[in-house]
Each structure stands twice: as structure tokens, then as C-alpha cells.
C-alpha positions, 0 to 999 in steps of 0.5 A: 726663751727660744733655745736657738736664740740662747745657742746663738747668743752662747756661740757669739759670746764664745767668738768674742772671747776667742777674738779677745784671746787672739788680740792679746797674742797679736799685741807686740812686746813692749820695753818698759824700761831700760837701764845700765846696771853699773858704770861702763868702762871701756874694755870691760863687760857690762849689762843692761837690764831691759824690763819688758812686757810681752802679752804673747809671751813670745820674745825670742830675741833682742836687737841691739844697735849701738851709735858712737856719738863721739869722734869725727865719724859716727858709727852704728852697729847693730846685732841681733841676740838670741840669748833670751830663753828665760824670756820665752814663755813669760808675759813680763820680766827683765832681760839682762843684755851683755854689753861691752865698748873697746873705746870710751865716750858717749854712746847711745844704745837702742833695744828692740825685742823680737817675737818668734814670728818676727814682730817687733816691739817699739825701740827704747833707747839709752844714752850712756857715757863709757869711761876710760 
């Protein structure tokens, strides 16, 4: 066998492996499931569990948007929570996100994961009923 052909084939295989490794790191994080851990009560702290997969192991923040579905005015608020230290460096796991509401009623909560490079996951939402 020709040595130059063997070297070229080996280099080509190495480039393919490197490209595949880079593709995994470029994949955005993914939210697999969102659930509230217990019944939400107005004025009390609760939490949501966000199960995720992040091929790059670089989840750095969670963006949480809340839409108040009851009342004359539907109000939407959004905030970025950068308290996800336990997620950074892990390719999958659960994040426990604190949530609290001052008023009872139906709410829609939308979660989006952000990587350290500001790459976003597809949003995932959950509808909850906050009791008085």
C-alpha cells in the first residue's frame, strides 16, 4: 500500500472525528421535561424542576418568562437566572428553579436555557394554577 495514501486517509479520518466532536459542542441545549415539584400557593416559594440535556456541558443560565393568564390585563415578565452553577460541566441533569407568585390564578411559565456562548434552547412551557 502506498504510504502517502495511508497518511492522507489517516488525516481525513482525524478531520472527520474532530468535525463530529465540534458538532456536538455546537448543538444547543435541550429541555426534556418541566414540572412543578408541589402545589403552588400565592405568597409562598415553590420550585420547578427542569430536566435538560446539553451536549456542550455549558449551560450557564435559565431565562424564565411568566405570563399571568387571569385578570383584565395579561402581564408577562421575564428574568434571567444565572444560578445554574451545578449544571455547568454536566451534559444532562435536573435544575431546580425557585418560583413564587404574589397572586393566585393561572400562570404560564416558559423556560429557556442559555449556554456560556449565549446559545439558546428551544423554549419549554408549563401551565400552573396558583392557589390562594
